N, C-alpha and C positions, 0 to 999 in steps of 0.2 A: 833037472838043473834049473828050470825056471823058478821052482819053489825057493831056490836059494838066492837067485838073482834079485827077485822082487824085494825081499826084506832088506837086502844089502843096499839096493838103490834107494829104498825108503829111508833107511838109516842115514845114508849119505845126504839125502835131500834135507832131512831134519837137521843134521849137523851143519850143513851149509846154511840153512835158514837161521839157525841159532847163531852161527858165527857172524852172519850179516847183521842181525839186530843187535848183537853184542857190540860189534865195532861201531855201529851207528850210535848206540846209546852211550858208549864210553866217550865218543867224540862229542856228542851233545853235552855230556856231563862236564867235559873240560871247557866248552864254550860257556856253559851255565856258570861255571866258577868265576869266569871273568865278569860276566854280567852282574851276578849277585854281589861280587866284591865292590862294585861301584856304589852299592848301597851301604854295605857294612863299613867301608872306609869312612863314610860320612857319619854314620850313627855312632861308631865307636869313639870318634875323636872330635866331632863338632857339636855334639848335643849340648855340652856345658857352655861352649862359646855361644851357641844359638840362644840358650836360656838367658845368658847375660845380655845379649843384644835385645831380647824381648823385655828386659827390665826386671828380671827375677831378683827378688830379695835374697839375702843370705839364707833365711829360713827356707825359702822355696827351692834353693839349690840343693838342700838336703832331700826334698821330695823328688827332684829331678834324678838323683842318683838312686835313692832307696826304693821308691814305689814301683817303678818298672821292673826292678830285679825281683821284688817280692811276687808280683803278679806273673812274671815270667816263670818262676819256679812252680807256682800253683798250676799254671797252664801245662807244664811238662808232666805233672802228676795226673791230670785228667786226659792227657793226650791219647793214651792207649785206649781208654774207654770210648772216647769220642770218635776216634778214627775207625774203630771197629764197625761203625755204622755206615761207612763209605768205602769206596775203593781207595787204596793207598795213594795211587798217583793222583786221582781226582781230589783227594783231601789236601795233599801237598800243594797242588797247583792252585786250588781255591784259596788256601791260606797265604800263599805267595802273592797272589793277585790282590787280596785284601790288604796285605802288608804294603804293596806298592801304592795303593790308594791312600793309606795312612801317611806314607812318606810324601806323597803329592800334596796332601792336606797340610803337612808341615810347611811346605814351600808356599802355599797360598796364605798361610798364617802370617808369614813375613810381609807379604804384599798388602794385606788388608788391615793387619794390626787391630783386631777387634778388642773390645773390653775383655779383661781377664785373659789376655793372650797367653800368659805364662801357664795358667791352670789348664787351658785348652791344650797347650803343648805337652804338659805333663800327662794329660789323659791320652793324647796321641802316642806318647812314648810308652805308656802302659800297653796300648794296643799293639805297638810295634814289637815290644819284647814278648807279649803274649803270643803273637802269631809265629815268631821265630822259634819259640819254645814248643809250640804245638807241632811244628814241622820237624824239629830236630831228631826225636827218637825214631821217627818213621823214615827220615832220610838216611839215617845210619843203617837201619835194617834193609832198606832198599839197596844201598850201595854194597852192603855186605852180601846180598844175595846175587848181585850181578858181576862184581869185580872178582875175577878168578884169584884164588889165594896166591898163586905164584906170581901174579902181576900186581899185587896190591902195593908193594913198595914202589915200583916204577910208576904206577898210575898216580898214586897220591903225591909222589915227589913232583911229578910234572904238574899236577893240579895245584899244589901249593905254590910252586914257582909262578904259575899264571895268576893265582889269587893275590900273592904278595906284590907282584909287579903291577897289576891293575890297581890294587888298593893304594899302594904308595903313589902311583901316578895320579889317581883321583885326589889323594890327600894333598899333594903338592899343587895340583891344578886348582883345587878348592881354596887353598891358602892364597894362591895368586889372584883368583877371581875376587875373593873377599877383600884382599888388600887393595886391589884396583878400584872396586866399587866403593869401598870405604873412603878412599882418597877423594872420590867424587861426591861424598856425603850421600851415597846411595847403597849403603850396606844391605838394606832390605832386598835390593835387586840381586846382590850376590848370594844371599841365602836362598832366595827364590830359585835362582838358577841352579845352585848346588843341590837342593833337595829335588828339583825337577830332574836333574841328571840322574840322581840316585833312584828316583821312582822309575824313570825310563829303563834303567838297568834292571830293576826288579821285574818290570813288565816283560822285558825280553827274557829274563831268567824263567819266569812262569811259562812263557811260550816254549822255551827249550825243554823244560821239564815235561811239558805235555807231549813233546815229540819222542821222549824216551820210553823204552819198553820196560814193563814191570812183569816179571815172570810169576809173581805172587800177588795178583791185583787186589785181593780182598782177604783181610785177616778174619779169623773166626770171632764172632761176638763173644765177649767174655762177661760172665755173670759174677757178681760179687768182687769186681776188680778192686774197688776201694777197700773193702774189708781185708782182702788178701794182701793188698799193699801195706796196710797198717800192721797186719800180722808179720809180714816180712821185715818191716821197719823195727817192730818190737824185738824180733829175734836178733836182728843185727845190733841193736842198741845194747843188748845184754853183754856183748863182747867188750870187756873193759879197755883193751888196747885201742880198739876202733873208736870207742866212746871218747877216750881222752884225745885221740888224734883229731876226731871231728870237732870237738870243742875247741881245740887249739887252732885249727885252720879257720873255723867259722869266727872265732873270737879275733884272730889276727885280721881277717877281712873286715870285720866290724870296726876295728880300730883304724884300719886304713880308710874305711868309708867315712869316718869322722872328718878327715881332712881332704879326701879325694876331690870333692867338687870345687874346692877353693883354690887349687893350684891354678886352674884356668882363670878364676876371678883375680887372683893376685897378679898373674902375668898380663892379663888384658886390661884390668881396671887400675891396679896400683902401679905397675911398671909400664903401662901403656905400650905393650908390644903390638906391633902390626900382626895381622893374621899370618903372614908368611914367617915371621919370627916365631910365633906360637907353634906353627907347623914344624919348623926346624928343631925347636926345643923338644917337641914330642918325638920326632924321628930319631934324635940322639939316643933316646931311651929304647925305642923300638928296635933300631938297628943293632944296638948292643945286645939286646935280648937274643936276637937270632944268631949273632956271631958267637956268643958265649954258651949257647945251649949245648953244643958239642963238647966244649970244655967241661961243663958240669956233668955231662953224661959219662965221660971218661973218668972224671974224679969220683963220681958215685959208684961206678963199677969197681974202682980200686979200693975205696975207703968206706963205702956204704952210704945209703940214703940218709940215715940218721945224722951222720956227721954233716952232710950238706944242708939238711934242714936246720941244724943247730947254727952252723956258720951263717947262713943267709937270714935266719930269723934274728940273729944278733945284729946283722947289717940293716935290716928293714926299719927298726926304730929310729935310726939316725937320719933317715931320708928327709922327713919334714923339718927336722932340726937344722939341717945344713942350709936351708933356705933363709935362715935368719941372719947369716953372716955377711952376705954381699948380694947386691942386685946387678953385678957385672954380668953381661950376657954370656961371655965365655965361661965364667964360673958356673952359671946355671946350666950351660951345655954339659959341663963336666959332672955336675950333680945328676943330671938326667942319665948320663952314660953310666955312672955308678949305680943308679937305681935300676937300670937295665941289667947290670951284672947281678945284682941281688935278686931281682924278680925272676930272671931266667932259671937260676939255681933253685929257688924256692918252688916255683911252679913245677919243674921237672921232678924234683925230689919228692914233693908231696903226692904227685900223681903215681910215681913208682911205689912209694911207701903204702899208699892205699891199696894197690894191687897186692903187695906182699903180705899185709897184715890180715886180710880177710881169711876166714876159716877155710879149711880144705874143702874143695868141691862146692863151695857156696856160690850163690848167684851174685856175681860182681856188680851187675846192673843195679841191684837193690842197694848195695853199699854206696855206689856212686850217686844214685838218686837221693838217698837220705842225706849224704854229706852235702850235696849241692843245695838241697832244700833248706837244710839247717843254715848253711852259709848265707843263702838269700834272706832268710829271716833275720839273721844277725846283721847283715849289711843294711837292711832297712832300719833297724834300731840304731846302728852306728851313724847312718846318714841323718836321721832325725836328731840325734844328740849333737852332731856336728852343726847342723843348722841352728839349733837352739843356742849353742855356745857362741856361734858367730854373730847371732842377732844381739847378744848382750855383751859381746867382747869389748866394744868401744866404751860402754859405761863402766865395765870392770877396770879397764886401763886407767880411766880418770879417777875412779875410786881408790885404786891401789897405788897410783902414782907411777905405775910401770910404763906409762906412755912416754917417759923420758928416754927409755932405751928400747922399747918395742915400737917401731915406726908404723906398724899396721895392726889393726884388730885381728886380722886373719892369723897373725903370728900366735895369738892365744890358742887358736884351734890347732895349729901345728905343734905347739908345745904339749897340749893335752894329748894329742894323737901319739906323739913321741913317748910320753910317759906310759900311756896305756899299752902301747905296743911292747914296751920293755917289760911291763908286768906280765903280759901274756907269754912272752918268751921265757921269763924266769919261772913261771908256773909249769911250763911244758918240759923244760930241759931235764929236771930230775925224774919226770914221769915217762920220758921217751924210752923206747926199747929198740934194739936192733933186730928186726924180724928175720926169719929164715927167708933167704932170697929165693924166689920162684923163677922158673924160666919165663922171661918176659919178651915182648917184641923187641927187636933191635932198636937202639936209640934213634937211628935215622928214620925207621918206619914210624916210630911214635911221633917224632918231630914233624913229619910230613902230614900229620893230622891236625896241624895248627888251625883252629877255627877262627880266631880273630886276635886282635892285639890292642893293647891300651898302654899309653905312655906312663900311667900312674900305677896300675895294678897288674901289669904283666900280660903275657900271652895266654890265650885259652887253648888248651889241648883237647882234642876230641878223643872219644873212647873207642872208635871203630876197631882198631887193631887190638887194643888192650883187652876187649871182651872176648876176643877170639881164643878158643880153648885148644890146647895142644894135647894130643893123645898121650896117655900115660904120664903126663906131667902136671896136669891141672886137677 
Protein backbone atom coordinates (compact mmCIF):
# COMPACT_ATOMS: atom_id res chain seq x y z
CA UNK A 1 0.00 0.00 0.00
CA UNK A 2 2.87 2.35 0.81
CA UNK A 3 4.12 2.03 -2.78
CA UNK A 4 0.83 3.57 -3.92
CA UNK A 5 0.61 6.28 -1.27
CA UNK A 6 4.06 7.77 -1.91
CA UNK A 7 3.56 8.56 -5.63
CA UNK A 8 0.10 9.93 -4.89
CA UNK A 9 1.44 12.16 -2.16
CA UNK A 10 4.28 13.28 -4.42
CA UNK A 11 1.86 14.04 -7.23
CA UNK A 12 -0.36 16.05 -4.90
CA UNK A 13 2.64 17.95 -3.58
CA UNK A 14 3.76 18.79 -7.10
CA UNK A 15 0.25 19.84 -8.09
CA UNK A 16 -0.03 21.97 -4.98
CA UNK A 17 3.34 23.61 -5.66
CA UNK A 18 2.34 24.28 -9.28
CA UNK A 19 -0.95 25.82 -8.23
CA UNK A 20 0.89 28.01 -5.73
CA UNK A 21 3.41 29.43 -8.22
CA UNK A 22 0.71 29.74 -10.88
CA UNK A 23 -1.56 31.82 -8.63
CA UNK A 24 1.35 33.96 -7.52
CA UNK A 25 2.61 34.47 -11.09
CA UNK A 26 -0.83 35.35 -12.46
CA UNK A 27 -1.37 37.82 -9.62
CA UNK A 28 2.04 39.39 -10.30
CA UNK A 29 1.17 39.59 -14.00
CA UNK A 30 -1.98 41.57 -13.26
CA UNK A 31 0.01 43.94 -11.04
CA UNK A 32 2.66 44.24 -13.75
CA UNK A 33 -0.03 45.25 -16.25
CA UNK A 34 -0.90 48.27 -14.12
CA UNK A 35 2.75 49.24 -13.61
CA UNK A 36 3.77 48.94 -17.26
CA UNK A 37 0.67 50.79 -18.48
CA UNK A 38 1.94 53.86 -16.62
CA UNK A 39 4.72 53.90 -19.18
CA UNK A 40 2.81 52.92 -22.33
CA UNK A 41 0.11 55.55 -21.74
CA UNK A 42 2.85 58.17 -21.81
CA UNK A 43 4.73 56.84 -24.82
CA UNK A 44 1.70 56.17 -26.99
CA UNK A 45 0.17 59.60 -26.59
CA UNK A 46 2.69 62.19 -25.37
CA UNK A 47 5.74 61.53 -27.56
CA UNK A 48 4.60 63.91 -30.30
CA UNK A 49 3.64 66.58 -27.75
CA UNK A 50 7.03 66.19 -26.09
CA UNK A 51 8.87 66.55 -29.41
CA UNK A 52 6.93 69.76 -30.05
CA UNK A 53 7.91 71.07 -26.61
CA UNK A 54 11.57 70.32 -27.36
CA UNK A 55 11.27 72.43 -30.50
CA UNK A 56 11.12 69.73 -33.17
CA UNK A 57 10.87 71.04 -36.72
CA UNK A 58 8.20 69.68 -39.03
CA UNK A 59 10.81 67.50 -40.73
CA UNK A 60 11.97 66.13 -37.37
CA UNK A 61 8.39 65.20 -36.49
CA UNK A 62 8.56 62.69 -39.33
CA UNK A 63 11.60 61.08 -37.72
CA UNK A 64 9.81 60.98 -34.34
CA UNK A 65 7.10 58.81 -35.91
CA UNK A 66 9.00 56.77 -38.48
CA UNK A 67 12.45 55.92 -37.14
CA UNK A 68 11.40 54.25 -33.85
CA UNK A 69 8.82 52.12 -35.70
CA UNK A 70 11.46 50.93 -38.18
CA UNK A 71 13.98 49.97 -35.51
CA UNK A 72 11.24 48.39 -33.43
CA UNK A 73 10.38 46.02 -36.28
CA UNK A 74 14.04 45.14 -36.80
CA UNK A 75 14.38 44.44 -33.08
CA UNK A 76 11.48 42.00 -33.16
CA UNK A 77 13.12 40.10 -36.03
CA UNK A 78 16.39 39.57 -34.08
CA UNK A 79 14.62 38.99 -30.78
CA UNK A 80 14.34 35.20 -31.07
CA UNK A 81 18.03 34.77 -31.90
CA UNK A 82 19.20 37.18 -29.21
CA UNK A 83 17.01 35.78 -26.42
CA UNK A 84 18.16 32.21 -27.11
CA UNK A 85 21.46 33.14 -25.43
CA UNK A 86 19.81 34.03 -22.11
CA UNK A 87 17.07 32.83 -19.81
CA UNK A 88 13.71 34.12 -21.01
CA UNK A 89 12.74 35.81 -17.75
CA UNK A 90 16.19 37.34 -17.33
CA UNK A 91 16.16 38.67 -20.88
CA UNK A 92 12.71 40.25 -20.45
CA UNK A 93 13.59 41.78 -17.06
CA UNK A 94 16.87 43.18 -18.42
CA UNK A 95 15.14 44.76 -21.43
CA UNK A 96 12.37 46.19 -19.23
CA UNK A 97 14.94 47.71 -16.86
CA UNK A 98 16.91 49.28 -19.71
CA UNK A 99 13.67 50.60 -21.16
CA UNK A 100 12.90 52.27 -17.81
CA UNK A 101 16.35 53.90 -17.90
CA UNK A 102 15.59 55.21 -21.41
CA UNK A 103 12.29 56.72 -20.24
CA UNK A 104 14.03 58.28 -17.23
CA UNK A 105 16.57 59.83 -19.60
CA UNK A 106 13.68 61.33 -21.58
CA UNK A 107 12.53 63.07 -18.40
CA UNK A 108 16.03 64.36 -17.71
CA UNK A 109 16.14 65.73 -21.25
CA UNK A 110 13.26 68.08 -20.45
CA UNK A 111 15.04 69.41 -17.37
CA UNK A 112 18.46 70.01 -18.94
CA UNK A 113 17.49 70.84 -22.56
CA UNK A 114 20.93 70.15 -24.06
CA UNK A 115 21.90 71.09 -27.60
CA UNK A 116 20.29 68.86 -30.20
CA UNK A 117 17.67 67.78 -27.64
CA UNK A 118 15.25 66.67 -30.37
CA UNK A 119 17.74 64.30 -31.97
CA UNK A 120 18.64 62.90 -28.56
CA UNK A 121 14.95 62.31 -27.91
CA UNK A 122 14.56 60.55 -31.28
CA UNK A 123 17.52 58.29 -30.39
CA UNK A 124 15.91 57.52 -27.01
CA UNK A 125 12.58 56.80 -28.73
CA UNK A 126 14.40 54.35 -31.01
CA UNK A 127 15.79 52.62 -27.93
CA UNK A 128 12.38 52.62 -26.28
CA UNK A 129 10.68 50.91 -29.22
CA UNK A 130 13.64 48.58 -29.68
CA UNK A 131 13.37 47.25 -26.14
CA UNK A 132 9.61 46.87 -26.21
CA UNK A 133 9.84 44.86 -29.45
CA UNK A 134 12.65 42.71 -28.09
CA UNK A 135 10.38 41.82 -25.17
CA UNK A 136 7.13 41.28 -27.02
CA UNK A 137 7.57 37.85 -28.70
CA UNK A 138 8.96 36.31 -25.52
CA UNK A 139 6.32 37.83 -23.27
CA UNK A 140 3.64 36.31 -25.53
CA UNK A 141 5.31 32.89 -25.36
CA UNK A 142 5.72 33.19 -21.58
CA UNK A 143 2.08 34.10 -21.01
CA UNK A 144 0.98 31.39 -23.41
CA UNK A 145 2.87 28.80 -21.39
CA UNK A 146 1.54 29.76 -17.96
CA UNK A 147 -2.06 30.93 -18.47
CA UNK A 148 -4.35 27.88 -18.59
CA UNK A 149 -6.35 27.78 -21.81
CA UNK A 150 -9.68 27.63 -20.00
CA UNK A 151 -8.80 30.80 -18.05
CA UNK A 152 -7.31 32.90 -20.83
CA UNK A 153 -10.47 34.82 -21.63
CA UNK A 154 -11.14 35.71 -17.98
CA UNK A 155 -7.49 36.41 -17.20
CA UNK A 156 -6.83 38.75 -20.11
CA UNK A 157 -10.21 40.42 -19.74
CA UNK A 158 -9.27 41.39 -16.21
CA UNK A 159 -5.74 42.32 -17.29
CA UNK A 160 -7.00 44.62 -20.04
CA UNK A 161 -9.47 46.34 -17.70
CA UNK A 162 -6.61 47.05 -15.32
CA UNK A 163 -4.36 48.20 -18.14
CA UNK A 164 -6.91 50.52 -19.67
CA UNK A 165 -7.97 51.94 -16.32
CA UNK A 166 -4.37 52.71 -15.36
CA UNK A 167 -3.49 54.00 -18.86
CA UNK A 168 -6.39 56.41 -19.05
CA UNK A 169 -5.75 57.58 -15.47
CA UNK A 170 -2.12 58.34 -16.28
CA UNK A 171 -3.21 59.96 -19.54
CA UNK A 172 -5.59 62.33 -17.72
CA UNK A 173 -3.16 62.96 -14.85
CA UNK A 174 -0.40 63.69 -17.35
CA UNK A 175 -2.60 66.17 -19.18
CA UNK A 176 -3.46 67.86 -15.88
CA UNK A 177 0.19 68.03 -14.79
CA UNK A 178 1.28 69.48 -18.12
CA UNK A 179 -1.55 72.01 -18.21
CA UNK A 180 -0.77 73.19 -14.66
CA UNK A 181 2.99 73.43 -15.14
CA UNK A 182 2.56 75.09 -18.53
CA UNK A 183 0.38 77.77 -16.91
CA UNK A 184 3.36 78.47 -14.63
CA UNK A 185 5.70 78.64 -17.63
CA UNK A 186 7.33 75.45 -16.35
CA UNK A 187 6.22 72.84 -18.88
CA UNK A 188 9.69 71.28 -18.62
CA UNK A 189 8.86 70.30 -15.04
CA UNK A 190 5.61 68.70 -16.19
CA UNK A 191 7.35 66.54 -18.77
CA UNK A 192 10.10 65.64 -16.31
CA UNK A 193 7.50 64.50 -13.77
CA UNK A 194 5.47 62.67 -16.43
CA UNK A 195 8.40 60.65 -17.75
CA UNK A 196 9.70 60.04 -14.23
CA UNK A 197 6.34 58.53 -13.27
CA UNK A 198 6.44 56.42 -16.43
CA UNK A 199 9.97 55.24 -15.64
CA UNK A 200 9.06 54.34 -12.06
CA UNK A 201 6.14 52.32 -13.40
CA UNK A 202 8.50 50.39 -15.68
CA UNK A 203 11.03 49.80 -12.89
CA UNK A 204 8.21 48.34 -10.77
CA UNK A 205 7.08 46.33 -13.80
CA UNK A 206 10.60 44.85 -14.17
CA UNK A 207 10.67 43.94 -10.46
CA UNK A 208 7.28 42.21 -10.73
CA UNK A 209 8.41 40.31 -13.82
CA UNK A 210 11.40 39.10 -11.82
CA UNK A 211 9.02 37.69 -9.18
CA UNK A 212 7.07 35.66 -11.76
CA UNK A 213 7.74 31.97 -12.42
CA UNK A 214 8.84 30.76 -15.83
CA UNK A 215 8.28 27.02 -16.39
CA UNK A 216 10.44 27.11 -19.55
CA UNK A 217 13.33 29.35 -18.50
CA UNK A 218 15.64 28.85 -21.46
CA UNK A 219 14.84 28.33 -25.11
CA UNK A 220 17.17 26.20 -27.19
CA UNK A 221 19.73 28.11 -29.24
CA UNK A 222 18.72 28.30 -32.85
CA UNK A 223 21.18 28.11 -35.70
CA UNK A 224 20.51 29.80 -39.00
CA UNK A 225 17.52 31.66 -37.57
CA UNK A 226 17.96 34.59 -39.95
CA UNK A 227 18.20 32.39 -43.03
CA UNK A 228 15.16 30.38 -41.94
CA UNK A 229 13.22 33.59 -41.27
CA UNK A 230 14.03 34.85 -44.77
CA UNK A 231 12.95 31.52 -46.25
CA UNK A 232 9.68 31.65 -44.33
CA UNK A 233 9.10 35.21 -45.52
CA UNK A 234 9.79 34.27 -49.14
CA UNK A 235 7.34 31.40 -48.90
CA UNK A 236 4.64 33.61 -47.39
CA UNK A 237 5.20 36.34 -49.97
CA UNK A 238 4.43 33.94 -52.83
CA UNK A 239 0.80 33.86 -51.70
CA UNK A 240 -0.90 36.42 -53.96
CA UNK A 241 -3.82 37.16 -51.62
CA UNK A 242 -1.50 37.67 -48.66
CA UNK A 243 0.85 39.81 -50.76
CA UNK A 244 -1.94 42.14 -51.88
CA UNK A 245 -3.37 42.31 -48.36
CA UNK A 246 0.04 43.15 -46.88
CA UNK A 247 0.72 45.83 -49.47
CA UNK A 248 -2.71 47.31 -48.77
CA UNK A 249 -2.31 47.44 -44.99
CA UNK A 250 1.29 48.65 -45.15
CA UNK A 251 0.45 51.28 -47.79
CA UNK A 252 -2.53 52.54 -45.81
CA UNK A 253 -0.39 52.84 -42.68
CA UNK A 254 2.26 54.68 -44.71
CA UNK A 255 -0.30 57.19 -45.96
CA UNK A 256 -1.57 57.61 -42.40
CA UNK A 257 2.01 58.18 -41.23
CA UNK A 258 2.31 61.11 -43.65
CA UNK A 259 -0.13 63.11 -41.53
CA UNK A 260 -0.08 61.33 -38.13
CA UNK A 261 2.67 63.41 -36.44
CA UNK A 262 1.03 66.68 -37.42
CA UNK A 263 -2.32 66.36 -35.70
CA UNK A 264 -0.55 67.07 -32.41
CA UNK A 265 1.32 69.97 -34.04
CA UNK A 266 -1.93 71.43 -35.35
CA UNK A 267 -3.76 71.10 -32.01
CA UNK A 268 -0.95 72.39 -29.80
CA UNK A 269 0.75 74.93 -32.07
CA UNK A 270 -1.94 76.23 -34.42
CA UNK A 271 -5.07 75.89 -32.27
CA UNK A 272 -3.19 76.48 -28.99
CA UNK A 273 -4.97 73.67 -27.15
CA UNK A 274 -4.04 73.22 -23.54
CA UNK A 275 -2.59 69.81 -22.75
CA UNK A 276 -5.81 68.73 -21.05
CA UNK A 277 -7.80 69.71 -24.16
CA UNK A 278 -5.31 67.70 -26.22
CA UNK A 279 -5.86 64.70 -23.92
CA UNK A 280 -9.66 64.97 -24.12
CA UNK A 281 -9.54 65.13 -27.91
CA UNK A 282 -7.43 61.98 -27.94
CA UNK A 283 -9.71 60.19 -25.47
CA UNK A 284 -12.71 60.91 -27.74
CA UNK A 285 -11.09 58.68 -30.36
CA UNK A 286 -9.77 56.05 -27.98
CA UNK A 287 -13.06 55.63 -26.12
CA UNK A 288 -15.00 55.31 -29.37
CA UNK A 289 -12.63 52.60 -30.55
CA UNK A 290 -13.30 50.47 -27.49
CA UNK A 291 -17.04 51.05 -27.54
CA UNK A 292 -17.41 50.15 -31.23
CA UNK A 293 -15.11 47.09 -31.37
CA UNK A 294 -17.99 44.81 -30.34
CA UNK A 295 -20.25 46.36 -32.97
CA UNK A 296 -17.73 45.75 -35.73
CA UNK A 297 -17.15 42.23 -34.44
CA UNK A 298 -20.82 41.35 -34.73
CA UNK A 299 -21.04 43.10 -38.11
CA UNK A 300 -18.05 41.16 -39.50
CA UNK A 301 -19.45 37.87 -38.20
CA UNK A 302 -22.65 38.55 -40.13
CA UNK A 303 -21.35 40.16 -43.33
CA UNK A 304 -17.68 39.19 -43.49
CA UNK A 305 -14.38 40.95 -42.82
CA UNK A 306 -13.92 41.99 -46.44
CA UNK A 307 -16.99 44.24 -46.26
CA UNK A 308 -15.82 45.80 -42.98
CA UNK A 309 -12.38 46.43 -44.49
CA UNK A 310 -13.94 48.11 -47.54
CA UNK A 311 -16.32 50.26 -45.46
CA UNK A 312 -13.65 51.44 -43.03
CA UNK A 313 -10.98 51.92 -45.68
CA UNK A 314 -13.44 54.23 -47.45
CA UNK A 315 -13.93 56.16 -44.18
CA UNK A 316 -10.24 56.51 -43.34
CA UNK A 317 -9.29 58.82 -46.28
CA UNK A 318 -11.80 61.42 -45.10
CA UNK A 319 -10.33 61.72 -41.59
CA UNK A 320 -7.56 64.30 -42.25
CA UNK A 321 -9.79 66.17 -44.72
CA UNK A 322 -12.42 66.81 -42.04
CA UNK A 323 -9.92 68.89 -40.03
CA UNK A 324 -9.92 71.57 -42.73
CA UNK A 325 -13.51 72.71 -42.21
CA UNK A 326 -13.60 74.03 -38.65
CA UNK A 327 -11.43 74.58 -35.59
CA UNK A 328 -14.39 74.43 -33.20
CA UNK A 329 -13.46 72.22 -30.26
CA UNK A 330 -16.75 70.31 -30.23
CA UNK A 331 -16.39 69.68 -33.96
CA UNK A 332 -12.90 68.28 -33.41
CA UNK A 333 -14.21 65.97 -30.68
CA UNK A 334 -16.79 64.68 -33.17
CA UNK A 335 -14.08 64.14 -35.80
CA UNK A 336 -12.06 62.17 -33.27
CA UNK A 337 -15.07 60.04 -32.37
CA UNK A 338 -15.67 59.34 -36.06
CA UNK A 339 -12.02 58.37 -36.48
CA UNK A 340 -12.37 55.96 -33.54
CA UNK A 341 -15.32 54.31 -35.28
CA UNK A 342 -13.32 53.89 -38.49
CA UNK A 343 -10.12 52.65 -36.87
CA UNK A 344 -11.75 50.11 -34.59
CA UNK A 345 -13.41 48.39 -37.55
CA UNK A 346 -10.28 48.58 -39.70
CA UNK A 347 -8.00 47.17 -36.99
CA UNK A 348 -10.31 44.31 -36.09
CA UNK A 349 -11.18 43.32 -39.67
CA UNK A 350 -7.58 43.38 -40.89
CA UNK A 351 -6.50 41.23 -37.93
CA UNK A 352 -9.23 38.67 -38.64
CA UNK A 353 -8.59 38.84 -42.39
CA UNK A 354 -4.90 38.04 -41.92
CA UNK A 355 -5.81 34.99 -39.86
CA UNK A 356 -8.29 33.80 -42.50
CA UNK A 357 -6.14 34.18 -45.62
CA UNK A 358 -3.02 32.34 -44.50
CA UNK A 359 -2.62 28.91 -46.13
CA UNK A 360 -3.84 25.82 -44.33
CA UNK A 361 -1.60 24.65 -41.45
CA UNK A 362 0.94 27.40 -42.12
CA UNK A 363 2.86 29.28 -39.45
CA UNK A 364 0.69 32.26 -38.59
CA UNK A 365 3.54 33.96 -36.68
CA UNK A 366 5.56 34.20 -39.91
CA UNK A 367 2.71 35.93 -41.71
CA UNK A 368 2.08 38.32 -38.81
CA UNK A 369 5.80 39.17 -38.48
CA UNK A 370 6.22 39.76 -42.21
CA UNK A 371 3.16 42.00 -42.38
CA UNK A 372 4.28 43.97 -39.30
CA UNK A 373 7.82 44.41 -40.65
CA UNK A 374 6.57 45.54 -44.03
CA UNK A 375 4.21 48.02 -42.37
CA UNK A 376 7.02 49.42 -40.21
CA UNK A 377 9.17 50.01 -43.28
CA UNK A 378 6.30 51.71 -45.09
CA UNK A 379 5.47 53.81 -42.02
CA UNK A 380 9.05 55.06 -41.96
CA UNK A 381 8.86 56.10 -45.62
CA UNK A 382 5.46 57.72 -45.10
CA UNK A 383 6.64 59.67 -42.08
CA UNK A 384 9.70 60.92 -43.98
CA UNK A 385 7.51 62.01 -46.89
CA UNK A 386 5.16 63.78 -44.49
CA UNK A 387 8.02 65.63 -42.84
CA UNK A 388 9.39 66.73 -46.22
CA UNK A 389 5.98 67.96 -47.40
CA UNK A 390 5.36 69.82 -44.14
CA UNK A 391 8.76 71.53 -44.36
CA UNK A 392 7.96 72.99 -47.77
CA UNK A 393 4.20 73.45 -47.38
CA UNK A 394 4.37 77.14 -46.40
CA UNK A 395 6.41 78.02 -49.51
CA UNK A 396 4.03 75.98 -51.66
CA UNK A 397 1.00 77.85 -50.32
CA UNK A 398 2.57 81.20 -51.15
CA UNK A 399 3.65 80.04 -54.62
CA UNK A 400 0.26 78.50 -55.47
CA UNK A 401 -1.86 81.22 -53.89
CA UNK A 402 -3.73 78.58 -51.88
CA UNK A 403 -2.88 80.44 -48.67
CA UNK A 404 -6.07 82.42 -49.17
CA UNK A 405 -8.18 79.36 -48.29
CA UNK A 406 -5.77 77.05 -46.48
CA UNK A 407 -5.05 78.71 -43.14
CA UNK A 408 -2.25 76.34 -42.09
CA UNK A 409 0.64 74.71 -44.00
CA UNK A 410 -0.22 71.51 -42.18
CA UNK A 411 -3.43 71.36 -44.20
CA UNK A 412 -1.29 70.58 -47.26
CA UNK A 413 -0.06 67.45 -45.48
CA UNK A 414 -3.64 66.53 -44.56
CA UNK A 415 -4.76 66.93 -48.20
CA UNK A 416 -1.91 64.81 -49.55
CA UNK A 417 -2.60 62.11 -46.98
CA UNK A 418 -6.31 62.13 -47.87
CA UNK A 419 -5.63 61.73 -51.60
CA UNK A 420 -3.07 58.96 -51.16
CA UNK A 421 -5.26 57.06 -48.68
CA UNK A 422 -8.05 57.17 -51.27
CA UNK A 423 -5.73 55.80 -53.99
CA UNK A 424 -4.73 52.89 -51.73
CA UNK A 425 -8.38 52.08 -51.07
CA UNK A 426 -9.28 52.24 -54.77
CA UNK A 427 -6.35 49.93 -55.59
CA UNK A 428 -7.33 47.32 -53.00
CA UNK A 429 -11.11 47.07 -53.39
CA UNK A 430 -11.12 45.25 -56.77
CA UNK A 431 -8.31 42.95 -55.56
CA UNK A 432 -9.85 42.00 -52.24
CA UNK A 433 -11.37 38.56 -51.83
CA UNK A 434 -13.63 37.05 -49.21
CA UNK A 435 -11.56 34.22 -47.71
CA UNK A 436 -12.97 31.06 -46.22
CA UNK A 437 -13.65 31.85 -42.59
CA UNK A 438 -11.68 29.73 -40.14
CA UNK A 439 -12.54 28.99 -36.53
CA UNK A 440 -11.15 32.03 -34.74
CA UNK A 441 -10.95 33.09 -31.12
CA UNK A 442 -14.15 34.68 -29.94
CA UNK A 443 -14.30 38.44 -30.44
CA UNK A 444 -14.10 39.24 -26.74
CA UNK A 445 -11.06 37.01 -26.29
CA UNK A 446 -9.33 38.82 -29.15
CA UNK A 447 -10.27 42.28 -27.91
CA UNK A 448 -8.96 41.50 -24.46
CA UNK A 449 -5.47 41.24 -25.97
CA UNK A 450 -5.38 44.95 -26.74
CA UNK A 451 -1.73 45.94 -26.41
CA UNK A 452 -2.00 49.70 -26.70
CA UNK A 453 -3.94 52.54 -28.21
CA UNK A 454 -3.40 55.67 -30.20
CA UNK A 455 -5.83 58.46 -30.99
CA UNK A 456 -4.71 58.74 -34.62
CA UNK A 457 -3.99 55.20 -35.84
CA UNK A 458 -6.15 52.96 -33.70
CA UNK A 459 -5.75 50.24 -31.11
CA UNK A 460 -3.01 47.60 -31.32
CA UNK A 461 -4.22 44.02 -30.95
CA UNK A 462 -1.92 41.33 -29.61
CA UNK A 463 -1.71 37.92 -31.23
CA UNK A 464 -1.54 35.70 -28.14
CA UNK A 465 -4.93 34.06 -28.66
CA UNK A 466 -4.89 34.31 -32.44
CA UNK A 467 -1.85 32.06 -32.75
CA UNK A 468 -3.46 29.38 -30.62
CA UNK A 469 -4.31 26.37 -32.74
CA UNK A 470 -7.44 24.34 -32.40
CA UNK A 471 -7.48 20.62 -32.91
CA UNK A 472 -8.92 19.44 -36.23
CA UNK A 473 -9.72 23.01 -37.24
CA UNK A 474 -6.42 24.65 -37.97
